[in-house]
N, C-alpha and C positions, 0 to 999 in steps of 0.2 A: 276820148283815148280809146287805146287798145287796148283790151283786155285778153290776155290769154287765161281760158279756162283749165289748161292740162298740163300743169308741171308739176312735176315730182321731181325730191331731193335726194337724186342720184349718184350727187358728190360730195355727201356728208363725210367728216374727216373717217380715217381707216377705223381708228377705235370704235366707232358703231358696228362695224362689221366682225371685228375680232371678240367684242363681248358676246354678241350674237352668235359666234363659232363658241364660243365657251356655254352659252347657254344651251344649244343643242347637245355638245356634248355632255351637258349634264341633266337631259334626259335619260339618257342610259345611266349616268354615274352620277347620283346627286351631293355627292361630296365635292364636286368641282362645280356647281350650280353657282354662276357668280350671283354676286347681289349689285343691286341698281345703284348704289351709292359707289360701285366699283366704276363704274362709269366715269371717266371724267373728259369733259369736251368745253375749251373755253370759248368763249365770246370771240375771240382773235382766233382762234380753229375756225368758229362758224363763218365769221367774216370773210376770212382768206376763201373759203371753200365756195362761196358764194359769189364774191367780187372777182374771181379771177375765170368764174362758169357763167352760171346761170346770167346772174346782172350784167355781165361784160357783153355777150350775146346779145339780151333785150337790147341795152343802148345801141350795140349796131346794128339790129334788126330793126328799131324802134317802134317795139313793143313797152307799155307803162305799167301793168299790173300783171302779176299772175297769180292765180289759185293754185298754191301750192301745198300738196301733199306727201306723206312718205313713198319712198320709191315703190313701186307697185309690185315687181319681182320679189321684193324683200317680206311682203309681206306673209307669205308659205304660210298660209291659214292651217295646212296638213301637217304642218310639223308640230309635237308636242300634244297636250290637251289646252283646254281651256286658259288656265293660271299662265301656261307661256305665251299663249297669243295675247294674253291680257297684259302680260306685264311687256311684254314687244311691244304694242301698239301703244302703251302709255308712253313708252320710251322716245318712240319714233314722232310719234304728236307732240309731244316737248321739243322734241328738236324745229320741227315744223314752225311750231308758236313762238322760239326764242329767234328763229330767222324773223320771222315779222315782225317782230319787237325791232329786232336791232336794224331792218330797213322796211319801216310802215309804210313807203310810199310805193314799195313795191313788188310787194307780197302779203297776201291773206291766206289763211291755212285753209284746208279742207281735210276731215280727219281719216283715217285707217280704222276700221273696224275691230276688235278683238275676237273674229269670228272663229269657229273652230266645227270641224264634220261631226255631224251628230249632236250638235248641243244648240238649245233653239235660239233664234237670232234676239230673242228678248236679254239675251245677259248680255248685248251691247249697249244697252240704252244708257247705262251711265257711264262708261266713256264719250258717247256721243254727245248726252248732256253737258258734261264736262268742256270738253272740248267748245261747244257753241258758246256757253253760259259763261266760263271762265277764258277759255284762248280768243273767242270772238271768231270762230271758225264759221266757214259762209255755206260749208256741204260737208258731204261723207264720198267716202266709196266705200261701194256696196259690191262684195264679190258675190255671184251667183253661182259658184262653183267654188267653195271651202276644201274641196276633196282635192284638187290640184290637178284636174285634167281626166278625173273618172267621173264625174257627175252624180254624185249620191243622195245631194240637195232636191227636193222637190222644187220646181217652176217658180217660176218668182210670182204668179200670179196665185199658189197657193196660200193659207190663210195663216200660214207657222210665220211667215216673214211682215204679216199685220203688225206685230206691236214696234214695226222697225217705222212703216209706213205711218202709223199715227203719229208717233213721235216727231217724224219728218212733215208731215203738215202740218203740227202743233208749233214747230218752231221754223216754218218758215223754210227748210233749207230745200234743195235738190240733191238727188244721189248721182253720181257717175259710177255705171255699172265697168266695173272694173276686176277682172281676173287676178291670178296673183302666177307665180312660177308653175309650170308644168312639171310632174312627176310623174307621166306617161310619156315614154320615149316616141310615141306615135305623134305627139303635137309639141313641135317647136314651140316655146314659151311665146314668143313675139310674131313670129312668122305665122304662128297656125292656132293656138289656142287664143290670143286673143281675139282674133279675126272671127274664128269659130262662137266666141262668147258672144261677140257682139252680137252675131248675127242668131244666135238662140235666143238671147235674152229679147231682142224683138219681136220673132216668129212667139215667144212662151206669151208676151202682150197682148198681139195679133189674137193667139187662140184661147185669151180668155177674156174677162169683163171688169178684170182689176179696177180700172178707171171709172166702173159704175159704182163704185165702192170709195174711192178714193179721187174724185173730180181734180182735185189740187196738186196732185202728187209730180213729181217732176223728176224724170229720169234723163241723163244725157246719154246717150250710148256712144264712145270714144271710136278714135280710131276713123273715121269718117261714115261710120255704125257697120261696119264689116262688107259682107256681101249687100248689105240691104238697097243700097241705090241702085246699084247694078244690076238688081233681081227684081226692082219694084214692079213691074207686070205681075211676074211671078206671086208676090206677096198679097197684090189687089186680090190676085184671082185665088187665090187659096182664103181670105178673107171672104170673098164671095160667095164661093163654097160652101165656107162655115156657117153663112147666113150672118155674118157681121154684118155690122156700119161700115161704110165707105169708109178707108184708113183715113181719110180729110177728119172726120167727128171720130173714128172709135180710137185712135191712138195720138196723131198730129197735136191736139191739145195737151198733150200729160209727154211726150217723146219728141227728145232734140240730139242732132246730130254734131259733133265736133270736126272743125277742119285739118285733123292729122292726118291726112292724104299730101301721098310726097311726090305726086306729078302735077303738072297743070290740067292733061285730061283728065286726071281721075278729081278735083277740084272742079272742072267745069261740067262733068258728070254730076256729081253732088249738087252743084248750084243750078241745076237745070229739071233735075227731077225733085229734090227736096226743096219744097217753100223757102222760103230766105228768111221766115219767122223764125225756123227750127233750125237752123243755122248758127253754130256761134263759135268765134276764133280760137284755134288754138295750134301749138304747134307738137306739145310733147316734149319739151325741148327742157334739159339733154337727156333722151330718150333711146329708143331702141335704134331707131338709123341716124348714125353721128357724121356719117362720111359726106364728101362732096360728090354731086351727079356730075359725071362726065359730060353729058350731055350739054350742061349747060352751065357751069363752073362755080353751081353754087351749092348750099348744104341742101339736101333733100328736107330739112325740117324748120326750113327757111319757109314756112308757108305765107307769109303777109307779102311775098314776091307773087303766090300764085293768086291771092286775091287780088291784087294791085294789077297784074297782069290780064285778069280777067275780060271779056268783052260781053260777057252775059250779065253782070250785074253792075247797074247804077253807083256813082259814088254815095248814092243816100244808102241804097243797098249795103254797099260797103261796109258804111259807118255804122248801120243797123248790125253787120254781121261783127264786127270788129268791138263795138259796146253796149247798142241798145238793147241786143239780147238777152246779152249777157247779166246787165243792169233787171228785165223784166224775171227771169231763170232764177237768178240770186239775188232775192229781196235784200238779206242782210248785208249782201256786198253793197246794193244801192244804196241800202241806209249806211254804211260806214263811209262809203265814197260821200253822200250828202253831207254827212256830219264833217267831212274836212274840207267841204264848199267846192267841193268836185261835181 
């Protein structure tokens, strides 16, 4: 199989965005705050939004299954309070669940959490448990910066985050470390804030000893790890100066990287520097970069082409990136596939 572990519902029917705009307006004027029941999206609308978009491209490009979560830039945890985030997360997660029920062979869910600046992460646990136990979701997206580019939360190694980690280990689910929209004009959301966060999250883990407390915790750092593979020597040197173990022992049993890198030299660098055991196939399709590369004539986010063209990876290693590593890092995904005889 070819498993894409990084997909977002970026093509949801417009009614979702309209409802969200009303909710945001309702923060200032409670009289216009919409009820959840006012959002009406039919199964036929969901089918159309997927068949002509994600599913069509999956079939064209040859991927089989996508780990599907709400649109990352729509999480916007910095907007409103916990109640606003909680309602919004529940709506978005339910839509992804409905997609996974309509297309059970092609999509399986990962949950958005109802994070909110200044609110303890433990408040997210009820939504997390619902998504895993009732919806059959296999992972969560964890935002290390709910403030939207101002970084008011403590690092991921802080004990504040431990209730989430305890639940992740209990339920055997990994977290993709994924920020949302930047509300800081200094940081372009997908070109700077996302990649900054990937790099920052990795360095936070290098600086601490989180995985001593949680040896079974699993993080996926998306977008190829931000600057991490390119500056691997810097991180090795910094860890050495901090008297930490070698990175292979300190973080690589727990941290993994996806292949959302949109050119051949970048993928080749990733697979030269990072062990094959730590790379999982992903495209983020349909996501941040949707155009066609004039140098190749193919879509930038058609990442399977880069894996196929690799002269570094053996056929066995390619299959490990496509499927084997995902089954190992996402135990609930593996169990769901085995239950279907796959």
